[in-house]
Biopython code that builds the backbone (N, CA, C, O; Angstrom):
import numpy as np
from Bio.PDB.StructureBuilder import StructureBuilder

atoms = [
    (1, "MET", "N", (-47.243, 81.431, 19.730)),
    (1, "MET", "CA", (-46.746, 82.630, 20.390)),
    (1, "MET", "C", (-47.412, 83.844, 19.754)),
    (1, "MET", "O", (-47.400, 83.999, 18.533)),
    (2, "SER", "N", (-47.974, 84.676, 20.561)),
    (2, "SER", "CA", (-48.640, 85.881, 20.065)),
    (2, "SER", "C", (-47.635, 87.026, 19.972)),
    (2, "SER", "O", (-46.809, 87.233, 20.861)),
    (3, "LEU", "N", (-47.733, 87.752, 18.881)),
    (3, "LEU", "CA", (-46.875, 88.911, 18.646)),
    (3, "LEU", "C", (-47.704, 90.176, 18.794)),
    (3, "LEU", "O", (-48.926, 90.142, 18.650)),
    (4, "SER", "N", (-47.051, 91.282, 19.077)),
    (4, "SER", "CA", (-47.756, 92.562, 18.981)),
    (4, "SER", "C", (-48.050, 92.797, 17.501)),
    (4, "SER", "O", (-47.392, 92.215, 16.639)),
    (5, "ASP", "N", (-49.018, 93.631, 17.209)),
    (5, "ASP", "CA", (-49.331, 93.923, 15.805)),
    (5, "ASP", "C", (-48.111, 94.468, 15.074)),
    (5, "ASP", "O", (-47.859, 94.105, 13.926)),
    (6, "ALA", "N", (-47.356, 95.336, 15.734)),
    (6, "ALA", "CA", (-46.168, 95.925, 15.113)),
    (6, "ALA", "C", (-45.118, 94.855, 14.815)),
    (6, "ALA", "O", (-44.501, 94.867, 13.750)),
    (7, "ASP", "N", (-44.917, 93.928, 15.759)),
    (7, "ASP", "CA", (-43.937, 92.854, 15.543)),
    (7, "ASP", "C", (-44.379, 91.931, 14.410)),
    (7, "ASP", "O", (-43.568, 91.533, 13.574)),
    (8, "TYR", "N", (-45.678, 91.592, 14.386)),
    (8, "TYR", "CA", (-46.186, 90.752, 13.296)),
    (8, "TYR", "C", (-45.922, 91.413, 11.951)),
    (8, "TYR", "O", (-45.384, 90.784, 11.039)),
    (9, "HIS", "N", (-46.300, 92.676, 11.827)),
    (9, "HIS", "CA", (-46.117, 93.372, 10.546)),
    (9, "HIS", "C", (-44.644, 93.454, 10.162)),
    (9, "HIS", "O", (-44.301, 93.275, 8.993)),
    (10, "ALA", "N", (-43.772, 93.722, 11.130)),
    (10, "ALA", "CA", (-42.335, 93.809, 10.847)),
    (10, "ALA", "C", (-41.798, 92.462, 10.359)),
    (10, "ALA", "O", (-41.059, 92.411, 9.377)),
    (11, "LYS", "N", (-42.165, 91.372, 11.039)),
    (11, "LYS", "CA", (-41.671, 90.046, 10.653)),
    (11, "LYS", "C", (-42.254, 89.602, 9.306)),
    (11, "LYS", "O", (-41.548, 89.016, 8.486)),
    (12, "ALA", "N", (-43.530, 89.879, 9.083)),
    (12, "ALA", "CA", (-44.170, 89.489, 7.826)),
    (12, "ALA", "C", (-43.580, 90.270, 6.651)),
    (12, "ALA", "O", (-43.286, 89.695, 5.603)),
    (13, "GLN", "N", (-43.410, 91.573, 6.829)),
    (13, "GLN", "CA", (-42.847, 92.383, 5.746)),
    (13, "GLN", "C", (-41.396, 92.003, 5.468)),
    (13, "GLN", "O", (-40.964, 92.006, 4.315)),
    (14, "ALA", "N", (-40.642, 91.678, 6.516)),
    (14, "ALA", "CA", (-39.254, 91.249, 6.331)),
    (14, "ALA", "C", (-39.199, 89.951, 5.525)),
    (14, "ALA", "O", (-38.329, 89.785, 4.671)),
    (15, "LEU", "N", (-40.132, 89.030, 5.797)),
    (15, "LEU", "CA", (-40.165, 87.766, 5.056)),
    (15, "LEU", "C", (-40.476, 88.013, 3.580)),
    (15, "LEU", "O", (-39.807, 87.456, 2.709)),
    (16, "LEU", "N", (-41.477, 88.837, 3.290)),
    (16, "LEU", "CA", (-41.814, 89.132, 1.899)),
    (16, "LEU", "C", (-40.649, 89.815, 1.183)),
    (16, "LEU", "O", (-40.355, 89.498, 0.030)),
    (17, "ALA", "N", (-39.989, 90.749, 1.863)),
    (17, "ALA", "CA", (-38.843, 91.444, 1.261)),
    (17, "ALA", "C", (-37.704, 90.471, 0.974)),
    (17, "ALA", "O", (-37.026, 90.594, -0.046)),
    (18, "CYS", "N", (-37.490, 89.506, 1.864)),
    (18, "CYS", "CA", (-36.442, 88.501, 1.678)),
    (18, "CYS", "C", (-36.735, 87.645, 0.447)),
    (18, "CYS", "O", (-35.832, 87.353, -0.337)),
    (19, "ILE", "N", (-37.991, 87.244, 0.278)),
    (19, "ILE", "CA", (-38.390, 86.449, -0.891)),
    (19, "ILE", "C", (-38.159, 87.256, -2.167)),
    (19, "ILE", "O", (-37.612, 86.738, -3.141)),
    (20, "GLU", "N", (-38.575, 88.517, -2.162)),
    (20, "GLU", "CA", (-38.378, 89.370, -3.345)),
    (20, "GLU", "C", (-36.899, 89.538, -3.667)),
    (20, "GLU", "O", (-36.517, 89.516, -4.837)),
    (21, "ALA", "N", (-36.064, 89.705, -2.647)),
    (21, "ALA", "CA", (-34.628, 89.865, -2.864)),
    (21, "ALA", "C", (-34.027, 88.609, -3.489)),
    (21, "ALA", "O", (-33.181, 88.705, -4.378)),
    (22, "GLN", "N", (-34.462, 87.416, -3.026)),
    (22, "GLN", "CA", (-33.955, 86.159, -3.590)),
    (22, "GLN", "C", (-34.352, 86.036, -5.055)),
    (22, "GLN", "O", (-33.538, 85.634, -5.886)),
    (23, "ILE", "N", (-35.589, 86.376, -5.377)),
    (23, "ILE", "CA", (-36.056, 86.299, -6.760)),
    (23, "ILE", "C", (-35.277, 87.267, -7.638)),
    (23, "ILE", "O", (-34.895, 86.922, -8.756)),
    (24, "ASP", "N", (-35.037, 88.485, -7.137)),
    (24, "ASP", "CA", (-34.247, 89.466, -7.894)),
    (24, "ASP", "C", (-32.827, 88.952, -8.148)),
    (24, "ASP", "O", (-32.281, 89.139, -9.235)),
    (25, "ALA", "N", (-32.232, 88.302, -7.137)),
    (25, "ALA", "CA", (-30.884, 87.759, -7.300)),
    (25, "ALA", "C", (-30.868, 86.656, -8.357)),
    (25, "ALA", "O", (-29.946, 86.591, -9.170)),
    (26, "TRP", "N", (-31.883, 85.790, -8.351)),
    (26, "TRP", "CA", (-31.964, 84.741, -9.369)),
    (26, "TRP", "C", (-32.129, 85.326, -10.760)),
    (26, "TRP", "O", (-31.545, 84.818, -11.717)),
    (27, "LEU", "N", (-32.914, 86.384, -10.887)),
    (27, "LEU", "CA", (-33.080, 87.034, -12.193)),
    (27, "LEU", "C", (-31.753, 87.640, -12.651)),
    (27, "LEU", "O", (-31.359, 87.488, -13.808)),
    (28, "ASP", "N", (-31.063, 88.332, -11.729)),
    (28, "ASP", "CA", (-29.772, 88.942, -12.063)),
    (28, "ASP", "C", (-28.746, 87.906, -12.495)),
    (28, "ASP", "O", (-27.939, 88.163, -13.388)),
    (29, "ASP", "N", (-28.774, 86.729, -11.861)),
    (29, "ASP", "CA", (-27.803, 85.663, -12.153)),
    (29, "ASP", "C", (-28.308, 84.692, -13.222)),
    (29, "ASP", "O", (-27.645, 83.701, -13.527)),
    (30, "ASP", "N", (-29.483, 84.978, -13.789)),
    (30, "ASP", "CA", (-30.082, 84.152, -14.847)),
    (30, "ASP", "C", (-30.265, 82.698, -14.397)),
    (30, "ASP", "O", (-30.021, 81.765, -15.162)),
    (31, "VAL", "N", (-30.703, 82.520, -13.134)),
    (31, "VAL", "CA", (-30.938, 81.190, -12.577)),
    (31, "VAL", "C", (-32.308, 80.676, -13.004)),
    (31, "VAL", "O", (-32.442, 79.554, -13.493)),
    (32, "VAL", "N", (-33.323, 81.521, -12.810)),
    (32, "VAL", "CA", (-34.698, 81.150, -13.145)),
    (32, "VAL", "C", (-35.494, 82.438, -13.360)),
    (32, "VAL", "O", (-35.216, 83.460, -12.732)),
    (33, "ASP", "N", (-36.468, 82.380, -14.236)),
    (33, "ASP", "CA", (-37.289, 83.548, -14.542)),
    (33, "ASP", "C", (-38.604, 83.459, -13.776)),
    (33, "ASP", "O", (-39.569, 82.853, -14.241)),
    (34, "ILE", "N", (-38.625, 84.072, -12.599)),
    (34, "ILE", "CA", (-39.827, 84.158, -11.789)),
    (34, "ILE", "C", (-40.216, 85.628, -11.715)),
    (34, "ILE", "O", (-39.417, 86.472, -11.310)),
    (35, "ASP", "N", (-41.438, 85.925, -12.106)),
    (35, "ASP", "CA", (-41.951, 87.286, -11.969)),
    (35, "ASP", "C", (-42.644, 87.394, -10.627)),
    (35, "ASP", "O", (-43.373, 86.487, -10.224)),
    (36, "SER", "N", (-42.419, 88.504, -9.932)),
    (36, "SER", "CA", (-43.106, 88.717, -8.668)),
    (36, "SER", "C", (-43.888, 90.020, -8.734)),
    (36, "SER", "O", (-43.448, 90.996, -9.343)),
    (37, "HIS", "N", (-45.041, 90.019, -8.102)),
    (37, "HIS", "CA", (-45.875, 91.209, -8.035)),
    (37, "HIS", "C", (-46.406, 91.312, -6.615)),
    (37, "HIS", "O", (-47.050, 90.394, -6.106)),
    (38, "ARG", "N", (-46.122, 92.454, -5.982)),
    (38, "ARG", "CA", (-46.529, 92.636, -4.588)),
    (38, "ARG", "C", (-47.527, 93.773, -4.475)),
    (38, "ARG", "O", (-47.314, 94.868, -4.995)),
    (39, "THR", "N", (-48.615, 93.489, -3.785)),
    (39, "THR", "CA", (-49.614, 94.499, -3.471)),
    (39, "THR", "C", (-49.883, 94.402, -1.980)),
    (39, "THR", "O", (-50.550, 93.471, -1.528)),
    (40, "GLY", "N", (-49.375, 95.349, -1.217)),
    (40, "GLY", "CA", (-49.543, 95.308, 0.232)),
    (40, "GLY", "C", (-48.956, 94.038, 0.809)),
    (40, "GLY", "O", (-47.760, 93.780, 0.671)),
    (41, "GLY", "N", (-49.800, 93.238, 1.458)),
    (41, "GLY", "CA", (-49.343, 92.003, 2.092)),
    (41, "GLY", "C", (-49.494, 90.775, 1.221)),
    (41, "GLY", "O", (-49.407, 89.652, 1.716)),
    (42, "LEU", "N", (-49.724, 90.974, -0.093)),
    (42, "LEU", "CA", (-49.881, 89.839, -1.007)),
    (42, "LEU", "C", (-48.736, 89.838, -2.014)),
    (42, "LEU", "O", (-48.480, 90.846, -2.673)),
    (43, "LEU", "N", (-48.059, 88.717, -2.127)),
    (43, "LEU", "CA", (-46.962, 88.550, -3.076)),
    (43, "LEU", "C", (-47.303, 87.384, -3.992)),
    (43, "LEU", "O", (-47.486, 86.255, -3.539)),
    (44, "GLU", "N", (-47.385, 87.674, -5.293)),
    (44, "GLU", "CA", (-47.707, 86.648, -6.283)),
    (44, "GLU", "C", (-46.462, 86.341, -7.098)),
    (44, "GLU", "O", (-45.829, 87.242, -7.649)),
    (45, "LEU", "N", (-46.117, 85.065, -7.171)),
    (45, "LEU", "CA", (-44.964, 84.604, -7.940)),
    (45, "LEU", "C", (-45.474, 83.868, -9.170)),
    (45, "LEU", "O", (-46.256, 82.924, -9.052)),
    (46, "SER", "N", (-45.036, 84.293, -10.341)),
    (46, "SER", "CA", (-45.378, 83.607, -11.591)),
    (46, "SER", "C", (-44.155, 82.831, -12.034)),
    (46, "SER", "O", (-43.116, 83.414, -12.343)),
    (47, "LEU", "N", (-44.283, 81.507, -12.063)),
    (47, "LEU", "CA", (-43.152, 80.631, -12.355)),
    (47, "LEU", "C", (-43.154, 80.184, -13.808)),
    (47, "LEU", "O", (-44.165, 80.311, -14.499)),
    (48, "PRO", "N", (-42.010, 79.655, -14.279)),
    (48, "PRO", "CA", (-41.954, 79.120, -15.638)),
    (48, "PRO", "C", (-43.061, 78.080, -15.841)),
    (48, "PRO", "O", (-43.356, 77.291, -14.944)),
    (49, "GLY", "N", (-43.652, 78.091, -17.000)),
    (49, "GLY", "CA", (-44.736, 77.152, -17.286)),
    (49, "GLY", "C", (-46.103, 77.697, -16.945)),
    (49, "GLY", "O", (-47.114, 77.046, -17.210)),
    (50, "GLY", "N", (-46.152, 78.891, -16.357)),
    (50, "GLY", "CA", (-47.425, 79.547, -16.103)),
    (50, "GLY", "C", (-48.048, 79.305, -14.745)),
    (50, "GLY", "O", (-49.113, 79.854, -14.465)),
    (51, "SER", "N", (-47.425, 78.499, -13.883)),
    (51, "SER", "CA", (-48.016, 78.271, -12.566)),
    (51, "SER", "C", (-47.703, 79.452, -11.644)),
    (51, "SER", "O", (-46.807, 80.252, -11.911)),
    (52, "LYS", "N", (-48.458, 79.535, -10.565)),
    (52, "LYS", "CA", (-48.291, 80.633, -9.608)),
    (52, "LYS", "C", (-48.185, 80.101, -8.186)),
    (52, "LYS", "O", (-48.673, 79.021, -7.855)),
    (53, "ILE", "N", (-47.532, 80.899, -7.368)),
    (53, "ILE", "CA", (-47.526, 80.717, -5.923)),
    (53, "ILE", "C", (-47.942, 82.050, -5.340)),
    (53, "ILE", "O", (-47.439, 83.097, -5.749)),
    (54, "VAL", "N", (-48.864, 82.017, -4.381)),
    (54, "VAL", "CA", (-49.334, 83.247, -3.746)),
    (54, "VAL", "C", (-49.013, 83.182, -2.258)),
    (54, "VAL", "O", (-49.323, 82.202, -1.582)),
    (55, "ILE", "N", (-48.387, 84.246, -1.763)),
    (55, "ILE", "CA", (-48.052, 84.383, -0.349)),
    (55, "ILE", "C", (-48.834, 85.586, 0.152)),
    (55, "ILE", "O", (-48.773, 86.667, -0.434)),
    (56, "ASN", "N", (-49.569, 85.391, 1.237)),
    (56, "ASN", "CA", (-50.466, 86.429, 1.700)),
    (56, "ASN", "C", (-50.370, 86.563, 3.213)),
    (56, "ASN", "O", (-50.418, 85.565, 3.932)),
    (57, "THR", "N", (-50.235, 87.795, 3.698)),
    (57, "THR", "CA", (-50.253, 88.018, 5.135)),
    (57, "THR", "C", (-51.701, 88.026, 5.612)),
    (57, "THR", "O", (-52.597, 88.475, 4.897)),
    (58, "GLN", "N", (-51.919, 87.530, 6.814)),
    (58, "GLN", "CA", (-53.244, 87.508, 7.437)),
    (58, "GLN", "C", (-53.130, 88.157, 8.820)),
    (58, "GLN", "O", (-53.067, 87.459, 9.832)),
    (59, "PRO", "N", (-53.103, 89.507, 8.862)),
    (59, "PRO", "CA", (-52.887, 90.200, 10.144)),
    (59, "PRO", "C", (-53.856, 89.833, 11.263)),
    (59, "PRO", "O", (-53.403, 89.675, 12.397)),
    (60, "PRO", "N", (-55.178, 89.685, 11.018)),
    (60, "PRO", "CA", (-56.057, 89.367, 12.150)),
    (60, "PRO", "C", (-55.702, 88.027, 12.817)),
    (60, "PRO", "O", (-55.908, 87.856, 14.019)),
    (61, "LEU", "N", (-55.175, 87.092, 12.039)),
    (61, "LEU", "CA", (-54.798, 85.774, 12.557)),
    (61, "LEU", "C", (-53.321, 85.677, 12.901)),
    (61, "LEU", "O", (-52.872, 84.685, 13.477)),
    (62, "GLN", "N", (-52.566, 86.714, 12.546)),
    (62, "GLN", "CA", (-51.104, 86.727, 12.691)),
    (62, "GLN", "C", (-50.485, 85.513, 11.997)),
    (62, "GLN", "O", (-49.642, 84.816, 12.561)),
    (63, "GLU", "N", (-50.922, 85.282, 10.769)),
    (63, "GLU", "CA", (-50.421, 84.163, 9.970)),
    (63, "GLU", "C", (-49.900, 84.649, 8.629)),
    (63, "GLU", "O", (-50.203, 85.756, 8.184)),
    (64, "ILE", "N", (-49.104, 83.787, 7.993)),
    (64, "ILE", "CA", (-48.695, 83.933, 6.600)),
    (64, "ILE", "C", (-49.292, 82.735, 5.880)),
    (64, "ILE", "O", (-49.136, 81.599, 6.327)),
    (65, "TRP", "N", (-49.967, 82.980, 4.780)),
    (65, "TRP", "CA", (-50.569, 81.894, 4.006)),
    (65, "TRP", "C", (-49.791, 81.702, 2.716)),
    (65, "TRP", "O", (-49.369, 82.669, 2.080)),
    (66, "LEU", "N", (-49.609, 80.465, 2.343)),
    (66, "LEU", "CA", (-48.916, 80.084, 1.116)),
    (66, "LEU", "C", (-49.854, 79.201, 0.302)),
    (66, "LEU", "O", (-50.302, 78.157, 0.777)),
    (67, "ALA", "N", (-50.147, 79.622, -0.924)),
    (67, "ALA", "CA", (-50.978, 78.827, -1.826)),
    (67, "ALA", "C", (-50.112, 78.423, -3.013)),
    (67, "ALA", "O", (-49.564, 79.273, -3.715)),
    (68, "ALA", "N", (-49.998, 77.120, -3.225)),
    (68, "ALA", "CA", (-49.185, 76.575, -4.309)),
    (68, "ALA", "C", (-49.944, 75.416, -4.934)),
    (68, "ALA", "O", (-51.000, 75.015, -4.443)),
    (69, "ARG", "N", (-49.402, 74.884, -6.013)),
    (69, "ARG", "CA", (-50.040, 73.744, -6.669)),
    (69, "ARG", "C", (-50.224, 72.575, -5.699)),
    (69, "ARG", "O", (-51.204, 71.835, -5.787)),
    (70, "ALA", "N", (-49.274, 72.415, -4.774)),
    (70, "ALA", "CA", (-49.324, 71.302, -3.814)),
    (70, "ALA", "C", (-50.383, 71.493, -2.728)),
    (70, "ALA", "O", (-50.739, 70.534, -2.043)),
    (71, "GLY", "N", (-50.893, 72.722, -2.562)),
    (71, "GLY", "CA", (-51.923, 72.959, -1.556)),
    (71, "GLY", "C", (-51.771, 74.310, -0.890)),
    (71, "GLY", "O", (-50.954, 75.140, -1.289)),
    (72, "GLY", "N", (-52.581, 74.507, 0.137)),
    (72, "GLY", "CA", (-52.549, 75.741, 0.913)),
    (72, "GLY", "C", (-51.989, 75.470, 2.300)),
    (72, "GLY", "O", (-52.292, 74.444, 2.909)),
    (73, "TYR", "N", (-51.170, 76.391, 2.797)),
    (73, "TYR", "CA", (-50.486, 76.215, 4.071)),
    (73, "TYR", "C", (-50.591, 77.497, 4.884)),
    (73, "TYR", "O", (-50.496, 78.598, 4.341)),
    (74, "HIS", "N", (-50.789, 77.345, 6.196)),
    (74, "HIS", "CA", (-50.891, 78.480, 7.110)),
    (74, "HIS", "C", (-49.725, 78.417, 8.072)),
    (74, "HIS", "O", (-49.463, 77.376, 8.674)),
    (75, "PHE", "N", (-49.028, 79.525, 8.216)),
    (75, "PHE", "CA", (-47.825, 79.583, 9.061)),
    (75, "PHE", "C", (-48.024, 80.576, 10.193)),
    (75, "PHE", "O", (-48.559, 81.667, 9.990)),
    (76, "LYS", "N", (-47.592, 80.192, 11.383)),
    (76, "LYS", "CA", (-47.600, 81.068, 12.551)),
    (76, "LYS", "C", (-46.167, 81.216, 13.067)),
    (76, "LYS", "O", (-45.337, 80.323, 12.897)),
    (77, "TRP", "N", (-45.896, 82.352, 13.697)),
    (77, "TRP", "CA", (-44.594, 82.600, 14.305)),
    (77, "TRP", "C", (-44.489, 81.773, 15.592)),
    (77, "TRP", "O", (-45.357, 81.860, 16.461)),
    (78, "ASP", "N", (-43.428, 80.974, 15.710)),
    (78, "ASP", "CA", (-43.275, 80.113, 16.895)),
    (78, "ASP", "C", (-42.266, 80.678, 17.902)),
    (78, "ASP", "O", (-41.888, 80.003, 18.859)),
    (79, "GLY", "N", (-41.845, 81.904, 17.676)),
    (79, "GLY", "CA", (-40.850, 82.520, 18.548)),
    (79, "GLY", "C", (-39.491, 82.611, 17.888)),
    (79, "GLY", "O", (-38.638, 83.391, 18.313)),
    (80, "ALA", "N", (-39.282, 81.802, 16.831)),
    (80, "ALA", "CA", (-38.003, 81.801, 16.119)),
    (80, "ALA", "C", (-38.180, 81.828, 14.604)),
    (80, "ALA", "O", (-37.319, 82.337, 13.887)),
    (81, "GLN", "N", (-39.312, 81.273, 14.107)),
    (81, "GLN", "CA", (-39.509, 81.165, 12.664)),
    (81, "GLN", "C", (-40.990, 80.963, 12.362)),
    (81, "GLN", "O", (-41.787, 80.706, 13.264)),
    (82, "TRP", "N", (-41.351, 81.083, 11.081)),
    (82, "TRP", "CA", (-42.715, 80.822, 10.626)),
    (82, "TRP", "C", (-42.856, 79.320, 10.379)),
    (82, "TRP", "O", (-42.104, 78.750, 9.589)),
    (83, "VAL", "N", (-43.818, 78.674, 11.052)),
    (83, "VAL", "CA", (-43.989, 77.231, 10.990)),
    (83, "VAL", "C", (-45.452, 76.910, 10.684)),
    (83, "VAL", "O", (-46.360, 77.546, 11.220)),
    (84, "ASP", "N", (-45.676, 75.903, 9.805)),
    (84, "ASP", "CA", (-47.051, 75.514, 9.477)),
    (84, "ASP", "C", (-47.567, 74.475, 10.475)),
    (84, "ASP", "O", (-46.854, 74.076, 11.395)),
    (85, "ARG", "N", (-48.794, 74.050, 10.283)),
    (85, "ARG", "CA", (-49.444, 73.127, 11.218)),
    (85, "ARG", "C", (-48.769, 71.762, 11.257)),
    (85, "ARG", "O", (-48.939, 71.008, 12.215)),
    (86, "GLU", "N", (-48.008, 71.446, 10.223)),
    (86, "GLU", "CA", (-47.285, 70.171, 10.187)),
    (86, "GLU", "C", (-45.877, 70.299, 10.747)),
    (86, "GLU", "O", (-45.133, 69.320, 10.794)),
    (87, "GLY", "N", (-45.507, 71.514, 11.175)),
    (87, "GLY", "CA", (-44.200, 71.739, 11.769)),
    (87, "GLY", "C", (-43.113, 72.115, 10.776)),
    (87, "GLY", "O", (-41.939, 72.185, 11.140)),
    (88, "GLU", "N", (-43.493, 72.360, 9.511)),
    (88, "GLU", "CA", (-42.480, 72.708, 8.513)),
    (88, "GLU", "C", (-42.268, 74.221, 8.471)),
    (88, "GLU", "O", (-43.222, 74.998, 8.506)),
    (89, "GLU", "N", (-41.025, 74.613, 8.395)),
    (89, "GLU", "CA", (-40.641, 76.026, 8.337)),
    (89, "GLU", "C", (-41.020, 76.607, 6.971)),
    (89, "GLU", "O", (-40.982, 75.912, 5.956)),
    (90, "PHE", "N", (-41.388, 77.900, 6.965)),
    (90, "PHE", "CA", (-41.906, 78.544, 5.758)),
    (90, "PHE", "C", (-40.963, 78.427, 4.559)),
    (90, "PHE", "O", (-41.391, 77.993, 3.489)),
    (91, "CYS", "N", (-39.706, 78.799, 4.712)),
    (91, "CYS", "CA", (-38.790, 78.800, 3.557)),
    (91, "CYS", "C", (-38.547, 77.397, 3.018)),
    (91, "CYS", "O", (-38.347, 77.220, 1.817)),
    (92, "ALA", "N", (-38.562, 76.400, 3.897)),
    (92, "ALA", "CA", (-38.412, 75.017, 3.434)),
    (92, "ALA", "C", (-39.611, 74.624, 2.575)),
    (92, "ALA", "O", (-39.450, 74.029, 1.510)),
    (93, "ARG", "N", (-40.820, 74.961, 3.046)),
    (93, "ARG", "CA", (-42.029, 74.636, 2.290)),
    (93, "ARG", "C", (-42.060, 75.405, 0.976)),
    (93, "ARG", "O", (-42.367, 74.827, -0.066)),
    (94, "LEU", "N", (-41.747, 76.707, 1.006)),
    (94, "LEU", "CA", (-41.727, 77.513, -0.213)),
    (94, "LEU", "C", (-40.690, 76.977, -1.197)),
    (94, "LEU", "O", (-40.952, 76.913, -2.398)),
    (95, "SER", "N", (-39.525, 76.595, -0.701)),
    (95, "SER", "CA", (-38.473, 76.046, -1.576)),
    (95, "SER", "C", (-38.954, 74.783, -2.278)),
    (95, "SER", "O", (-38.733, 74.611, -3.477)),
    (96, "ARG", "N", (-39.616, 73.898, -1.529)),
    (96, "ARG", "CA", (-40.096, 72.660, -2.124)),
    (96, "ARG", "C", (-41.189, 72.939, -3.166)),
    (96, "ARG", "O", (-41.159, 72.376, -4.261)),
    (97, "CYS", "N", (-42.139, 73.794, -2.833)),
    (97, "CYS", "CA", (-43.231, 74.104, -3.773)),
    (97, "CYS", "C", (-42.696, 74.791, -5.028)),
    (97, "CYS", "O", (-43.086, 74.442, -6.143)),
    (98, "ALA", "N", (-41.804, 75.768, -4.850)),
    (98, "ALA", "CA", (-41.251, 76.490, -5.998)),
    (98, "ALA", "C", (-40.409, 75.563, -6.865)),
    (98, "ALA", "O", (-40.454, 75.656, -8.091)),
    (99, "SER", "N", (-39.645, 74.677, -6.246)),
    (99, "SER", "CA", (-38.816, 73.725, -7.004)),
    (99, "SER", "C", (-39.686, 72.813, -7.856)),
    (99, "SER", "O", (-39.396, 72.575, -9.028)),
    (100, "GLU", "N", (-40.763, 72.304, -7.246)),
    (100, "GLU", "CA", (-41.676, 71.419, -7.983)),
    (100, "GLU", "C", (-42.316, 72.146, -9.158)),
    (100, "GLU", "O", (-42.403, 71.602, -10.259)),
    (101, "GLN", "N", (-42.764, 73.379, -8.921)),
    (101, "GLN", "CA", (-43.464, 74.114, -9.967)),
    (101, "GLN", "C", (-42.529, 74.675, -11.028)),
    (101, "GLN", "O", (-42.940, 74.826, -12.179)),
    (102, "ALA", "N", (-41.292, 74.987, -10.683)),
    (102, "ALA", "CA", (-40.342, 75.540, -11.644)),
    (102, "ALA", "C", (-39.590, 74.440, -12.398)),
    (102, "ALA", "O", (-39.002, 74.701, -13.448)),
    (103, "GLY", "N", (-39.607, 73.213, -11.869)),
    (103, "GLY", "CA", (-38.900, 72.120, -12.498)),
    (103, "GLY", "C", (-37.399, 72.160, -12.292)),
    (103, "GLY", "O", (-36.646, 71.563, -13.061)),
    (104, "GLN", "N", (-36.962, 72.862, -11.256)),
    (104, "GLN", "CA", (-35.536, 72.909, -10.917)),
    (104, "GLN", "C", (-35.407, 73.216, -9.436)),
    (104, "GLN", "O", (-36.326, 73.759, -8.824)),
    (105, "ALA", "N", (-34.265, 72.866, -8.866)),
    (105, "ALA", "CA", (-34.041, 73.072, -7.435)),
    (105, "ALA", "C", (-33.897, 74.556, -7.116)),
    (105, "ALA", "O", (-33.042, 75.242, -7.677)),
    (106, "LEU", "N", (-34.729, 75.037, -6.223)),
    (106, "LEU", "CA", (-34.678, 76.437, -5.767)),
    (106, "LEU", "C", (-34.711, 76.432, -4.248)),
    (106, "LEU", "O", (-35.459, 75.666, -3.641)),
    (107, "SER", "N", (-33.905, 77.279, -3.638)),
    (107, "SER", "CA", (-33.834, 77.310, -2.184)),
    (107, "SER", "C", (-33.984, 78.735, -1.662)),
    (107, "SER", "O", (-33.152, 79.603, -1.925)),
    (108, "PHE", "N", (-35.068, 78.953, -0.915)),
    (108, "PHE", "CA", (-35.282, 80.233, -0.248)),
    (108, "PHE", "C", (-34.780, 80.135, 1.172)),
    (108, "PHE", "O", (-34.843, 79.068, 1.783)),
    (109, "SER", "N", (-34.281, 81.239, 1.709)),
    (109, "SER", "CA", (-33.896, 81.283, 3.125)),
    (109, "SER", "C", (-34.259, 82.650, 3.671)),
    (109, "SER", "O", (-34.227, 83.653, 2.958)),
    (110, "ALA", "N", (-34.600, 82.670, 4.935)),
    (110, "ALA", "CA", (-35.013, 83.931, 5.567)),
    (110, "ALA", "C", (-33.834, 84.589, 6.255)),
    (110, "ALA", "O", (-33.983, 85.660, 6.844)),
]
sb = StructureBuilder()
sb.init_structure("model")
sb.init_model(0)
sb.init_chain("A")
sb.init_seg("    ")
for serial, (resi, resn, name, xyz) in enumerate(atoms, 1):
    if name == "N":
        sb.init_residue(resn, " ", resi, " ")
    sb.init_atom(name, np.array(xyz, "f"), 0.0, 1.0, " ", f" {name:<3s}", serial, name[0])
structure = sb.get_structure()
């Protein structure tokens, strides 16, 4: 499903803000120590043990890219959620990758 540029940017920025809010809540509740650094459409997560996850918006393609130890994933808006080529929803994939890299169960939701 193709979005207008404005809709893509709104949905992508909302997703990044949601991820940042979840990380801030975990820090406040002393659940896990994940550092986040955002520059424009790029969000870098530094997890315990030194591993990283990078989330990057790709406006020309209207995609969100996720790079983690498990691999790289490209997500497109399907009309209801961000879904990768294998049909997995973004927050489910991010939760699994972050859990594996942090060594504890973590659950993101949009």
